[in-house]
C-alpha positions, 0 to 999 in steps of 0.5 A: 747766529750773527753773520761773521764780520770784521772790525777795521779801525781807520785813522781820520786826520783833523784838518788844521785845528786852531791852536785854541782847539788843540789846547782845549783837547790837550787839557781834556786829555789830561783831565780824562787821564786824571779822572780815570786815575782818581776813579780806580781807588774809589772802585777798588774800595767798592764805591758806586760811581756815576757822572754825578759824583765824579768831578772833572772838567769834562762833559758827563758822557766823557766822564762816564767813558772814564768810569768805564775805562777805570772799571775795566782796569780794576776788573783786569787787575782783580781777575789776574789779567793784569799784574798791577793797576795801571797809571794812565798818562796825560796823552791817553786817547779820549773815548767818545760814545756813539751819542756824542759824535756824527758827520755832516757834509757842507759845500762838498766837504766832510766835517765831523762833530764831537763832544769833549769838554765843550759843546759839539763843534764840527771840524773839517777832516782830510778827505781820503777814500774812507771818508768819501765812502763811509762818512755818509753812513754816520750822518744823522738820519732822523725819521718819525716813528710810531711806537707803542707806549705803556701808561704806567698809571692805567696800564694802557698801550697808546701810540706815540709819534717820536723823532729819532736818529736811526743811525745813532745806534750804529756809530761805534765809540771813537777815540780822539788821539794825538800823534806829534802835533797832529790830531786824529780820530780812530773810527771803527767800522764793521764789514762782512768781507775784508776790504783789501783796498778802498779804491775799488769799493763798489757803487751799485747797491743791491738789496736782498730781503729774505722771507718765507713766501718769497725766499729772497727778493732782490732789488736794484733801486736805480734801474728798478730791476728786481727778481723774486725767488719763490719759496713754494718748492722749499715749503713743499719739500719741508712739509713732505719731510716733516710728514715722513718723520711723523709717520716714522716716529710712530713706528719708532724708526729712529735710524730712519728718521736720522737718515731722513734728516741728513738727506733733507739737510743735504737737499737744503744746502744744495738748494741754498747754494743754487739760490745764492748763485742765481742772486750773484748772477743778478748782481753781476749784471751791474757795474761794481755791485755791492750786496746788502742784506739784513743782519738776521742774527736774532730773527728767531727771537724777534719774529712773531708768526703763527704756529705753522709759520713758526715751524717753517721759520725755525727749520729754514736756515737763514744763516746758511743762505746768507753764508752761501751768498757771501761765499759766492760773492767773494768768488767774483770780488763782490762786497757784502754788507750787513745792515740794520734790519729795523723798520725795513718792512715798515718804512716807505722807500719813497718818503721814508715814513715808518708805520706798522699800518703801511704793510698788510701781508704782501702789500705795502701801502704808505699811509703818508704818500700813498705809495703802493708796492709789493711789501718784500720789494719795498723792503729790498729797496730799503735794504739797498738804500740803507746806510745803517751798518749792523754792529 
């Protein structure tokens, strides 16, 4: 189950764009609206559209966004959600997908670059609390990754080293819009807790890596403080209850099995609450902390373990523990963010090198810089330093 998140859209004002740039954006708005209006009758007629057969003075990525907008309008009309097909006006905001925008900082100032009808150009923005705290999340984060690639001709799998922007998948689609003579970008972000004000955003990042042998490893990278929470007691209790259910199953004692299951659930919930409180107590020793955890919504589908570990994995409530941490953190006004779980266990927190060979069971040894550490502690530090929000 995916952790509960709230999407908040912030307007970022573009600072003093030139008249030439404003004229270009107005023309792009008109072209974008005309493109959508031209696509709608073609879609109703059953035609298949793509950027290759749709003409407009826009980049192909923007033409694709126009086609998606037209498909949504047609779908709403055909399903009865809309009484008629809309006609889009020339002031329509332009959608820009996550591949075609990013941010950068230069000489202490933040810029945002995006593609509409010409090549990407970086425009300065009027800085506010949102820009100062979130624009670092949208910067390109290029890393070298080792991927398994299958040869179509021979069917053999080989390792291939590629460079990719691990933050790209977590930049949402933004909108370029105009209010009066001012231009803005509407940028959505997803957070685990509603933010009442950005002026009290925390500063100390604390990463939590959840697992089986250690239920949680908590780390604060700056001070180097960490805490391990062993999973031996939980493993013993789980095996004990499983053994009891097995023996009762042979006797066909279904009611007793049901009562035993409820008892185990109550014990696990109480344990998770106590564990969450200890984790929050660890965070409270730091100034203005923020807790970061992995988004483990699909861990049961993506985790490959042995059969014995599979039983433990599917019986342990990852989601319940995360929700207990969120509830305990909210009592002390501690923010909780969910970050992208990809490569946190394979990436060296020192040199950022990603390789499957870096980790062997509980030990982490970087193949590039030689850094040695406990694997779960290394993952917790990566989570604390991660700027890729889960979406």
